[in-house]
N, C-alpha and C positions, 0 to 999 in steps of 0.2 A: 234631186238637187240638194247639195249640202252647202250651206252658207256659213262662213266664219266671220263674225263681226268683232272687231277689236274695240274695246272700250277703255277709257281712261278716267281716273278720278282727278278732278280739278277743283280749285277753290271757286266758290260762288262769285259771280261777277261783282257782287256788292261787298265782298270781303275786304277788310282792311289789311293791306300788305305791309309786312315788316320782316326784318331779317335778324338772325342771331349769329353767335360764334364769329364775331368780327366780319359780319355781312357775307358769310359763306354759306349759310343755310336759311331756308325759308321758315319763318316762325309760324308754326301750325296751331298754336294755342288759340282757341276760340273761333277757329275758321270753320265755316259751313262748307261741306264738300258736296259736289254734284257730279253727275255724269258729264263728261266733256260734251258741250252742246253739239259740236260737229259730229261726234260719234253717235249721240242719241237721236237728234232731230233728223239727220240725213242718212247716215249709214244704217243704223238699226231700223228706223222706220221704213226705209226703202226695202230692207230685207223682209220685214213683216208684210209689206204690201205684196212682195213676190210670193211669199208663203200663202197669203190669202187667195192668190190666183192658182197656186199649185199646191194642192193638199199633200203631195208627197215630199215637199221641201221641208227641210229642218234647219233651225238656226242655233249655232253654237256660239256662245260669247266667250271671249278670252280677255283676261285682264292680268297685267303684271303689277302686283301690289301686295300689301300686307292685309291682315285680317280687317283693318279699318276700311278697306275697300268693299267689303261684303254688302253693306247696305245699298251702295249704288249698283252692285251686281244684281241684287234682289229686285231693285226697281226695274232694271233692264229685263229681267225674267218676267216681271209683272206686265211689262209692255207687250211681250210676245216672244221672248227668247225661249228655246226649249230646254237648253242645258247650258252650264257655264263651267269654265275652267279658270281657276285663279292660280297663277304662278307666284308662289310665295317668295317675293323678292322686291326689294326697293331699288328700282332702276335709277342709275345715275346719269344716263344719257340716252339718246335715241338709238344708238347702235346697240347698246345693251338690251333695250326693250325689243328691238327687232330680232335680235338673236334668240331671245327667250320665246317670242311668238312663233318664229320660224321653226323652232324645234317641235312645237305642238302641231303646226300646220303641215309639216313635211310628210307625215304618215297619216294625215287625217282624211285624205281623199276629198278635199273640198273643191267644189266647182267654182265658187265665188268667194273672194276674200275682200271685205269692205272695211275701210277705215274712214275716220273723219279727215277733213282737209289738214287739220292741225289741232293741237291742244291750245286752249285759250290762255294757258299760263306761260308756255315757252314759245309758241308760234313757230315751231321748227319745221313743220310740213315735210318731214324726212322719213318717217317710219314706213310709209307705204312703198316708197321707192326702194328702200333697203330690203323690205320683205320680198319684193318682186325679184331682186337680184339674188338674194339668198335661196329663193325657191325656184329660180330659173323660170319665172312666169312673166307674161306681158303685163305692163302697167299703164293705166290711164289715170292721170292726175286731175284734180279740180273738176270732177264730173258734176254736171247739173241735171243730167237725165240719164236713165238707164232703162233699156227695154231688152227683153230676152225673147229669142225665137229659137227654140231647140237648144243647140249648143253654141249659138252665136249671140253675142252681146252687142247691141248698138248703143254707143255711149256718146253723149253730147257734153262738150266742155267749153269753157270760155277761153278765148285767146285774145291777145291785144287787138282791138278793133273789130271783133266779131266772135263767131263760134266755130268750133270744129266738131265734125261728126265722124266717129271712128267705128269700125266693125272689127271685132276681135273674137277669136274662138276661145271658149272656156277650156281650162280654168284661167282666171285672170285676177289681178289685184287692182282695185279701184279705190281712189280716195274721193270722198263725197263732200259737196258743199251746198250752199243755199240753192234751192230749186229742185233738188233731188227728191224731196218728200216734204210733207207738212207735219209739224210737230203734233204729238198726241200726249195724253196723260193716261196713266194706268187706271182701269176701272176696278171696282171692288172684287169682281170675279178674278181678274188677273192678279191682284194683290194676294188674294187667298191662295191661288194656285201656285204662286211663286214660292211659297213657303215649303212646298214639297218637291219642287223641281230640283234635279241633281246639280250640285255645285261641287265640283271636284277640285281638290287642292293638290298641286304638284310642286316638287322642289325645282329650283332653277338649275340651269347648267352653268358651269364656270365660264366667265367671260372676262377678258382683259379689256378694261375701258380704253377707248380711243381718245377721249377728251376728259378734262377735269374743269371744275368751276373754281375760278380764282376769287371772285367776289360778285355780289349783286349790289345794285344801287337804284334808288328810286329816281324817277324823272324829276327835273327841277319843278318847283311849284309854279303854277300859272301866274302870269303877271296880271296886275289889276287892269280893269277896263278904263280906257280914257274916252271921255265924252267930248265931242266937238260940236259947237253950235252950228246949226245948219247953214248959217250965213257966212261962216268963217271957212271958206273953201281953201284959202291959202294955208291955214294952219293944218287942215286935214291933209293936204298934199305934202306939206313939210314932214308930218309924222309918218306918213306912208313911205316917204323917200328916206328920211334920216334914221327913223327908229325901226319901223317894220321892214324896211328895205325890200319892198315888193314892187316899187317903181323906180 
C-alpha cells in the first residue's frame, strides 16, 4: 500500500493578516507557518493509522513550496511520514498546485492519494478534484471516515441532511475533513527520526496559470455590541427588524 499525502504550508490561525504591493500579495513578515490543519489532522493522521495496521504501507508526503516549507515538512515526517518530496515552486493558484502534484503522482504507483478538505487561507477545496481529473482516478470529497478492505475503500462523507457511504476500488483520491482521524503531536523519537528521513527536492514543470489575483481585502470590522434592557422588548424587536434585518 503506497499512500501519497498532500500537505500545504498555511499561516497560523492567530496570525495577523495584512497585504502588500497595492493589496495584491499577502504580507509574510512575522507570520508563523503551520501545516494546513486539514492536511495534518485528517489526511496525514489517517494515513498513519492505516500504516499502523498495515506494516507494508508507506507514506510519501508532497508539498509545493519553497525552502521555507521544509520545517513543516519535517514536522509531518516526525508525525509518521516515511519520505517527502518538495516541488520547488511558489504556486499561484489551485490549478498550478494540482498540475505539479499530478506530475509526481502519475508515475508513483500510489494506491491512495489523500488531501485535506481545503487550506485554511484560501478555502478553495479544489485541488483534490483537479488531481483526480488529471490522474483519471475516482474522487470522494469531504470524507469523514475511511476503511480499507483489500483493494476496496469504504468512504463516508457528509451530504446535506445526512451522510453518504461510498465504495470505490483503489487507486482513489480522497479529500479529508473532521471525523477522519484524531490530531496527534510528534514525539521525541519521531522528531529525531525526521532529521534523517529523505526529503527530495524536484523542479516544477511549466504551467500556464488559469487565474490571477487582482487584489485582496480584509473583511469589514465587526460592529459594536448593542445591549438592550430585558424589559424593553419593543426596542429589541425594532433593532432586529430595522438594523439586523433578521425579522
